[in-house]
C-alpha positions, 0 to 999 in steps of 0.5 A, spaced: 500 500 500 505 504 501 508 503 494 502 504 491 501 511 495 508 513 493 506 512 485 500 515 486 503 521 489 509 521 484 504 521 478 500 527 480 506 530 481 508 529 474 501 531 471 501 538 475 509 539 473 507 537 465 501 542 466 505 547 468 510 546 463 505 546 457 502 552 459 509 555 459 510 552 452 504 556 450 506 562 452 513 562 449 511 559 442 505 564 441 505 567 437 509 563 432 510 568 427 513 574 432 519 578 430 526 576 432 531 581 435 538 581 433 543 578 437 545 583 442 538 584 445 535 577 444 538 573 450 535 578 455 528 576 452 529 568 453 534 567 459 539 570 463 546 569 461 550 564 464 557 566 467 563 563 464 566 562 471 559 558 473 561 553 467 569 552 467 569 549 474 573 544 478 568 538 479 572 533 484 576 535 490 581 530 493 584 531 500 590 527 502 591 529 510 597 524 512 602 520 507 601 513 506 594 514 508 588 514 503 586 520 500 579 523 501 574 524 495 568 528 494 564 532 488 560 536 493 559 542 489 558 547 495 565 544 498 568 545 491 565 552 490 567 554 497 574 552 496 575 555 489 573 562 492 578 562 497 584 559 492 582 565 487 583 570 493 590 568 495 595 573 494 600 570 489 608 570 489 613 569 483 612 562 478 617 557 478 617 551 474 618 544 477 622 538 474 618 532 472 620 528 478 617 534 482 611 534 479 610 526 479 611 527 487 605 531 488 601 525 488 603 523 494 605 529 498 601 530 505 597 535 507 595 537 500 588 538 496 587 538 489 581 541 485 580 537 479 577 540 472 574 535 468 579 536 462 585 540 461 584 548 460 590 553 459 593 556 466 592 563 462 584 562 461 583 560 469 587 567 471 583 571 466 577 568 468 578 570 476 582 576 474 588 573 478 594 578 480 599 573 477 604 574 472 605 569 467 612 568 464 611 568 456 613 560 456 607 558 461 602 562 458 600 556 453 601 551 459 594 547 460 593 544 467 587 539 470 589 540 477 590 546 482 593 543 488 595 547 494 600 545 500 597 546 506 604 545 509 608 549 504 603 555 503 604 553 495 599 553 490 601 548 484 598 548 477 599 541 475 598 537 468 599 530 471 598 527 464 604 530 461 608 530 468 609 538 468 607 543 474 608 550 476 608 552 483 606 559 486 607 561 493 601 564 496 598 567 502 591 566 505 587 564 510 589 557 511 586 555 517 579 556 514 581 552 508 583 546 513 576 547 517 573 546 511 577 540 508 576 537 515 568 538 515 564 531 516 559 534 512 563 533 505 561 526 504 568 524 502 569 517 499 576 513 500 580 513 494 587 511 493 592 511 487 595 504 487 602 502 483 599 499 477 594 505 477 591 507 470 594 513 468 594 516 475 587 515 476 584 515 483 581 508 485 575 508 489 577 503 495 570 501 497 563 500 493 559 506 491 552 507 493 549 512 489 541 515 488 538 514 481 535 521 480 528 522 476 527 528 472 521 531 468 524 533 461 522 539 457 522 540 450 525 546 448 521 550 442 525 552 436 525 559 438 529 558 444 535 555 439 534 560 434 534 566 439 540 562 442 544 560 436 542 565 430 546 571 429 541 574 424 534 571 427 529 575 423 527 573 416 528 565 417 525 560 412 522 554 414 523 548 409 517 543 409 519 536 411 519 530 417 524 535 421 524 542 422 529 546 418 530 553 419 535 558 415 536 565 413 540 569 407 546 569 411 548 562 410 546 560 417 541 553 418 538 550 424 535 543 424 531 539 429 531 531 428 523 530 429 525 523 432 531 524 436 530 531 438 537 532 436 539 540 434 544 542 429 546 549 427 551 551 422 553 559 422 558 564 421 563 565 428 561 571 431 568 575 433 565 579 438 571 579 443 579 581 443 581 575 446 588 573 442 589 567 447 584 561 448 579 563 443 576 556 442 574 557 449 571 563 448 568 562 441 564 556 443 562 558 450 558 564 447 553 559 445 552 556 452 552 563 455 546 565 450 542 559 452 543 561 459 539 556 464 535 553 458 539 547 457 540 546 465 546 545 469 551 545 463 559 545 465 565 544 461 567 537 460 572 536 455 576 539 449 580 537 443 583 541 437 577 545 434 572 542 439 569 543 446 564 539 449 559 541 455 555 537 459 549 537 464 552 535 471 547 532 477 550 532 484 557 533 481 557 527 476 556 528 468 550 526 464 551 521 458 545 521 453 544 519 446 543 524 441 546 529 445 542 529 450 544 533 456 550 536 452 552 541 447 558 540 443 561 546 439 566 545 433 570 551 430 571 550 423 575 556 420 571 562 421 564 558 422 561 554 428 558 548 428 553 546 434 550 540 436 545 539 442 538 536 444 531 539 445 530 535 451 532 538 457 532 536 464 528 541 468 525 538 475 527 532 479 522 527 482 523 524 489 526 517 488 528 512 493 532 507 488 540 506 489 545 503 485 551 500 488 558 500 483 563 496 484 570 498 487 575 501 481 580 496 482 575 490 481 572 494 475 579 494 472 580 487 473 573 485 469 575 490 463 582 486 463 578 479 463 573 481 458 578 483 453 579 490 453 586 493 452 587 497 458 593 501 454 587 504 450 583 507 456 584 515 458 580 515 464 575 512 468 569 516 472 562 515 475 557 518 470 549 518 470 546 515 464 540 518 461 534 513 460 527 513 459 523 513 465 519 506 465 512 510 468 512 516 463 515 518 457 515 525 460 520 523 465 527 520 464 531 516 469 539 518 471 542 512 473 549 512 476 554 507 472 562 507 471 564 510 464 570 509 461 574 513 456 576 508 451 580 511 444 577 518 446 570 516 446 566 515 453 562 508 454 559 504 459 562 498 461 558 493 457 559 498 451 566 498 451 567 491 452 563 490 445 567 496 442 574 493 444 572 485 443 567 486 437 569 492 433 562 495 435 560 502 437 554 507 439 
């Protein structure tokens, strides 16, 4: 009876939320032929712009209190945000380059913590975004890093790239007592992790099973006007082509397609040179499309970058979301002076209460299984926990976000069953 009552309450909640979303949709899309504003004014009418400092953020915290003991790990957003706020307010000294041996030794240093980004970003980008009073020598302005490591004993900050075994150090001044209190709080929700000698490319291993909640979310189907206003440079006089899929274009060569069956959105247009950033152009060029969509695409964060491409993903409780057909993500590729953007109409909106949990095996056991299943461990770039976007069993208007191990294999992300299929049968998604 209790389970039946909970289901009834959940269904009623879903119906009320869907009604609210439907009325909102009617407001947003009526009248359908209303005029469009130009790019400089359009965003304020649709959504509030998203700051770049809310998107390019660390998503993991590792704290090593005593040498020889396990590390503590959390992805609790409030803790990471509070630590970063203190770090960017440090007083910075002069930069010194570390040797490869010194950089590698940082992994085992005691009384340190590391704020870890999902992927590498340039040091110059980080200093610019946070307006740091830090003079970067010319030879370090192109350095990329993934971890900001702080030594509580030496009062030193390190920008670290463990993949290349390189780092620079900067003496800092700040309130280290408050840092220690924050790091030692029992509310941080730490997991125990370590780095075994045979660790894959310095991946921290969970030493115990990890129990995480399944999250259910009401999804909203964003109208085409949300994307046309967010992506088009010239959003007036748009032309629509008849067909199964929605196709919009204008006389400037811009085009937008929304796949009817999958909801995948693709946009192609001329890149807008609306800034004077000589360095780190790729990040600024792609971010403007995340910025202009504001909160319409959910809690979007920087996830990874390649030579001409940057991927942004939704994050739920500090973990990245992986879905098919660009669900929960936005990918932007710069091609000469053009931009190619991919996203999805379906966006996460409102969480629904759930009591279901998933237990994930420790990392060492996962690696052992992958080896036994024929996966080439040398082709693995990363392993982390993510949320898999799945259709809800009770209603198509909601999705389930299910915790799972994700493996980056040959620069693509897969669940364990998927990577085994790819590695042993040559399959793919």
